[in-house]
C-alpha positions, 0 to 999 in steps of 0.5 A: 304451174300453180301448186295445188292446195289440199283443200282444192282436191276432191273428197274422194282423194282427200279421204283416201289421204286420210285413211292411208297416209295420215296417223290417226294421232295427227288427224285428231291433233292437227285436223279434227276441229282444226281446219273447217267443217268440210275436214271435220265431215271427211274424218267422220266419213273415214272407215280405215284409220291408223293409230300409231302411238309408238314414242308419241307425246304423252299428252297427245296420247292422253288426248287421243285415248280419250277420243278413241271410243268414238273411232274405235270400230274404224281403226284397221291399224293399231301400234302401242308400245312401251319403248320410250313410253313407259306405262303406255300399254298398261294405260291402254289395256286399263281401259281396253283389257281386250281387242274385241271391240276394235272390229275392223283391226287388221294390223297390231303392233304390240311392243310391251314390257314385261316388268310393268304388266301382270302376264294375265293382262298380256294374255287376255289381250292376245287371246282376244285376237281370235275374235278378230280377223287380224292379218298382220301382228308384231309382238315385241316383249321386252324384259320377258321372262320364261312363263308357260302361260304367255308361251301357250298364249304365243303358240295359239297365235299360230291358230288364228286362221286369218293371220299371214304375217307374224313377228315375234322378238324377245328375249325368253329362252325356253320356248316349247315349239313342239306344241305346234304339232297340234296346229296348222297355220295359214301364216306366210310371213314368220320373223322369230328373234332373240326367242328360244329356238333350236334347229329341231324347232325348224322342223316344227315350223316347216312342217305345221306351217305349210303356206310359209313363203317367207321366214327370218330366224334366229336360231339360239341352239343347233342341237337335237333331243330325242324327243324330237325324233319321236314327233318327226316320226308321228310326222313322217307323211308331213315330212315328205311334202315339199315346202313353199318358202321362197325366202330364208334368213337364218342368224345362228349363235357365236360358235354354232356347231351347224354344218352344211350336212345339217341343212341338206335335208331342209334344202332338199324340200325347198325347190321354190326357195329364191333367196337365202341369207345366213349369218353365222360363224359356223363353218360354212365357207366351202365354196364347192360344197355350196356349188353342189347345193345350189345345182342339186337342192336349190335350183330356183335360188336367185339371191344368196348371202353368207355373212361371217366374221373374222372370229371365224375367218381370222385375218391370216386365212381371210384371203385364202377363203376369198380365193376360193370363191374367185372362180368363174362359176361364182362371178357369173352368179351376179346376187351370190356373195360372201361377206366377212366383217370386223366390228367394233364393240361399243361401250355404250348403248347408242345402237340399242334404239329398240331396246331388244337386241337378240344375241344371235344378231346384235354382233352384226349390228355393231358397226363395222371396221373392216369388210372383205367380199367375194367374189370380186367382179370389178374390172380394174379394181373398181368399187363394189357396190354393197347393198346389204344393211350394214353399220359402219365405224370409220376412224383413224385406227381401223381399216374400213377407209381402205375397203374398195366398196360402195355402201349403198345402204348404211343406216348407222355411222360411227365416226371417231374423228371428223377430218377431211380425209375421212369426209372425202371417203364418205362422200365417195364410199357411202350413200350418205342419204340413207344414214338415220343414225349418227354418232360422233365420238371425236375428242376434239371440241372444235372441228371445221369439217363438221358443217360439211358432215352434217350436210352430207347426212341430212336424213339423219334423225338419231344423233349421239355426241358429247355435249362439249362438241355441241357447245363448241360448235353451236353455230353449226348445229343452229344452221344445220338442215338436219332434224334430230328426233333422238339426242344422246349426250350420255357419251360422257358426264356433262353439265346441265345448267339452264344456259346448257338447256337453252342452247340444247333447245336452240341447237335441236328444236325438234327433239323428242327423246333425249339421253343425258349423263349429268349431276345437275338433274334439278335443271330438268324442269327448264326443258319444258320451257326450252325443249318444247317437243320432248317426249321422253328423257333417259338419265343415269340416277346419279344418286342411286346408291341402293344395293339389292341382294335379290330381285324382290328387294329391287322390285319393292324399291321400284314399286315404292318409287312409283308410288311416291312420283307422279310421272311415269318411268321405267328403270334398267340398271341405274338408268331411268326413262321418263314418259315426259308431261307437265306433271313430270316437270313439276314433280319434286323429285328433281329437288333431291338433285339440287346442290347444297351450297358450301359455307364459302359459296353461301358467304360469297352469294350474300356479299355479292348480293349486299354489294348489288344492294348498295350499288342499287341504293348508290344509283337511287341517291344519285338520280334523287 
């Protein structure tokens, strides 16, 4: 059978591929004026383009940014972000302060860092969405501070009549959801995470977003206030309506006081609810009470998941809790499960991929070291499949390897020691093809099973590992099939010599985002030669010895540093992230990290140079 080439496809199919499946960045970099006249004509004919600038190379952003006006009225999907690309949002809004010219825009991902932008820039951009037919909107706000103007702009998003899907993630605590009483929204899919959200605000969402079908919410406070009862009284007519909600996902804060009785009035108004997922430390592990709610209030429920941790269900009573759910009723409910987990708190920020970790959920994102599940539906003690997204930590000191489960949806894997027994357990109990992020914390520099482990996790794109382990097993990484895009070697302090950088480029030729912990930062310019696809660099500022009495002094220090340096960056604590381009490598900033040789080292170097000179002179005289 002959293999069809892209050029052999008819124009209609090619146009469909270009519009639906190819990022506009790749379209302009790799296709436009790079192939032939036919492709150029097809690109000009495309009416629905997608531009995803998230974590893109700065040179690619600059190139596409200059050409964007020619395609601005044909862009249906746009993604701009500060994650690993500090300064991108500011650069974008400097030329396009509003989205009004993006007349076809239907989907927008807007992920910004509050510390790098004036709130007026953000508010103006968000308010301009009212002029568009926007359908899907995702907002992630890093380092956000409570600001009434920004909160008002967020509330107004619920008034967008065309908006059907909204995601809000951030870290601000004082959100006044009471203002929703002045609006009726058409949103059908809503996610709220890391934002001040009380249980009483749940009422506002359900009452004033009547078309809501999917709601994923992180509740930060389960208390009620007097003002809520006044609003509820005004809205008594609305409260009689039955909600259309079909999927509800709740994440509750640690040590929550929530009880099943507090959820009763909501469940009674959700006759169409099909899926219910709850993550909580509250006292909700009452099998009989849940059975009553399923039969009386939630007749349409087909999927139920309740996750808690050993901080509530301590290891001494886990078995009794599991036994309470081990009866014929729960066993017959095939998709009803209780999951109890214990977690390992990592001492480094490897899992903080998107830089936004809402406190109500972050604990469940930490790797699992022990796991229990009820009810047990297996025969002859067979394995139970867990298809929930879960992160695992495997080592000699935890008990995850003794759990009789098959983990079908593991995204993060932390391996303490790579040995044959752990490798055998992994291949038997984990669907390794789903693993995207791998952390190897082994202290042993040489391991014979590392090659076999990497052969199992071919889908890994993010790797956290010590530099010593890379150096000791360089030949394995040079021949592996995994294509690492994110590399983190900051587990411990390491050297970063020219040879180290050459080795890094040979082992990970396609790495785009690199995090290091070294004092040899003066060698950073060598990355331009040997690690050619790098988009961002993160490192600890070793010489940062400034102490600040208040935020204002620190802000002034960062402001002066940004005026001094020629590259874009952001700083969190003592860690700097740079959006890499040629200017970043050429900046004299790196010279401040150059090591000043001691008198002994200088004398030894001069002596060595003198000997080399004498040797060359003797050799010349010999040939003469």
